[in-house]
C-alpha positions as CSV (number, residue, x, y, z in Angstrom):
1,X,-11.7,52.7,-27.5
2,X,-9.4,52.0,-24.7
3,X,-10.2,49.5,-21.9
4,X,-9.4,50.9,-18.5
5,X,-6.7,48.8,-16.7
6,X,-7.3,48.0,-13.1
7,X,-4.4,47.6,-10.7
8,X,-4.6,43.9,-10.1
9,X,-1.1,43.3,-8.7
10,X,-2.2,43.7,-5.1
11,X,-4.9,41.0,-5.0
12,X,-2.6,38.5,-6.7
13,X,0.1,39.2,-4.1
14,X,-2.4,38.6,-1.3
15,X,-3.8,35.4,-2.8
16,X,-0.3,34.2,-3.3
17,X,0.7,34.8,0.3
18,X,-2.5,33.1,1.5
19,X,-1.6,30.0,-0.5
20,X,1.9,30.1,0.9
21,X,0.6,30.5,4.4
22,X,-1.8,27.5,3.9
23,X,1.0,25.3,2.6
24,X,3.2,26.2,5.5
25,X,0.5,25.4,8.0
26,X,-0.3,22.1,6.2
27,X,3.4,21.2,6.4
28,X,3.6,22.0,10.1
29,X,0.4,19.9,10.7
30,X,2.0,16.9,8.8
31,X,5.2,17.1,10.8
32,X,3.1,17.1,14.1
33,X,1.1,14.1,12.9
34,X,4.3,12.2,11.9
35,X,5.9,13.0,15.3
36,X,2.8,11.9,17.2
37,X,2.4,8.7,15.3
38,X,6.1,7.9,15.9
39,X,5.7,8.6,19.6
40,X,2.6,6.4,19.7
41,X,4.5,3.6,18.0
42,X,7.3,3.8,20.6
43,X,4.8,3.8,23.4
44,X,3.0,0.8,22.0
45,X,6.3,-1.1,21.9
46,X,7.1,-0.1,25.4
47,X,3.7,-1.3,26.7
48,X,4.2,-4.6,25.0
49,X,7.6,-5.0,26.6
50,X,6.3,-4.1,30.0
51,X,3.4,-6.5,29.6
52,X,5.8,-9.3,28.7
53,X,7.9,-8.6,31.7
54,X,4.9,-8.5,34.0
55,X,3.7,-11.8,32.6
56,X,7.1,-13.4,33.1
57,X,7.3,-12.0,36.7
58,X,3.8,-13.2,37.6
59,X,4.5,-16.7,36.1
60,X,7.7,-17.0,38.0
61,X,6.1,-16.0,41.3
62,X,3.4,-18.7,40.8
63,X,6.0,-21.4,40.2
64,X,8.0,-20.4,43.3
65,X,4.9,-20.1,45.6
66,X,5.1,-22.0,48.8
67,X,2.1,-23.7,50.5
68,X,1.2,-22.3,53.9
69,X,0.5,-24.8,56.7
70,X,-2.3,-24.1,59.2
71,X,-0.8,-23.9,62.7
72,X,-2.6,-25.8,65.4
73,X,-3.4,-22.7,67.4
74,X,-5.7,-21.2,64.7
75,X,-9.4,-21.6,65.1
76,X,-11.0,-24.1,62.8
77,X,-8.1,-26.4,62.6
78,X,-8.5,-30.0,63.9
């Protein structure tokens, strides 16, 4: 008794291409995640640097502040 053979080459080819497509999409997603995390790291460093510069600038302006005298013509001064 002979067992009938089915043409199974086509479904295997389709499933193989689906796996290949999935792996390709996964690789693209991983590259995007890596690029985004790298950009976020650079932005975080930039924000820290800007914050330090702002703190230095504000501290310098406080030490160089001058006191204002009230002129005699202003109301409330005696």
